[in-house]
N, C-alpha and C positions, 0 to 999 in steps of 0.2 A: 505493499501499498504505499501510495506517497501522498505524504501531508500538503494541503491547500491551505489550509489558513487554522488557525485556532486564537481562542479570546477566553482568558481565567474570568469570566462574569457570566450572572445567571441569561438563559435566554427561555423564551417560551415560544410554542405556535401561537401566530398573530391571527393568520388570517391563511384559509385555502380556498382556491377557487376553483369550483369544478368545472365551469365551463370555458377555463382560460389554462387549467392545469398549473395553478402556480400555488408554490406553496412559501410563504412569509414566516421566517425567525425571527423574531426581533429583542433585542436587549434594551430596554430602555434605561435613561441615566437616574439610575437611584444609587445609594449606597456607595457615595462617594467617586462612581463616574460622573464626570460631566458629559459625556457623548452617548447618543443612541446609536444601536448599529443594527440594520436592515440586513438580513442575509435570504437573497430569492432563489429559489429553485424553480426553473421555468421549463414545461411542456412535462410534467412529473408523470412516469406511467405507473410507479410502485411507491409506498412508503411505509416504513415500518418503524415508529420513533415515540419517546413518550412526549406528554404535554410541556414538561418543563425540565430544563436540564441546568446544574450548576455550572457548567463549563459546557464551550463546544468546540470541538476538535473536527474536520473536513477532512477527508482523505480519499483520495480514488482507490479503489478497488482495481487488483490486479486481475487480470484473466481468471486465474485459478480461485482465487477469493469470488469473484464473480458467480461463476460455475457451482462454487459450495454453497452460494448464500441463494440464489436463484434457481439452481438446477441445470443441467446441461441443455436441454429443450428451451426453456425460459431466457438463457443466458445469451443464447444464438438469435433467437425470434424477436428479443423486444429492443428497441433502438435506445438510445442515451448512455449516459455515463453512469455507473454504480459509485456514489458517494457514501461513504462510511461516515455517522455519526460517533464521534469520543471513542474509537477502536473499535469499532463493531457493536457497540450496544443498540446503533439504532441505524436505518439505512434510509437513502432516497436516491430513485432509478428517475434519472431528469437529461433533459437535452444540457442543461446550462446552470450554473451556480454563479453569483454575482454576488455584491454586497457592498453597502454603503456605510459610513460613519459620519455623523452629523451633529447639531447641537438640538434638534429637533426631540420635542418630548411623545408621548405616547398618543398624544392625539393629533399630531404634525402630518401631514401628507408624506407618502415615503416618496424618495425619489424614484423609485420603479413604476410611477403612473398610480391614478386614483384607484386605489384598492379599497373597497370595502372595509369598514372599520378602522382605517387610517387617516379620514378627514377629520 
């Protein structure tokens, strides 16, 4: 697995849009942090994750890990990258993962566009 990003702060599932297959994880500016971080997974095919996590590490699964987690048939049939969360405690199969850090609060719109619940 190849680490993509890591933050030592609490994140929570903020929103999932079925119509656009987008998953937004958010860490708001609480407990000594002045910034907010939004992590967006786009074109989500599968996900398995807890609603909250004390920290967030995102890694890209190797081909072997992908086959082990998804099974050989799904690993070859489903498009996207398998992103492992916190060493494999959870995962998101999506086409893209992006993040943005700013000074917004929990009600401020996301840089990723007008997502319901972030206005």
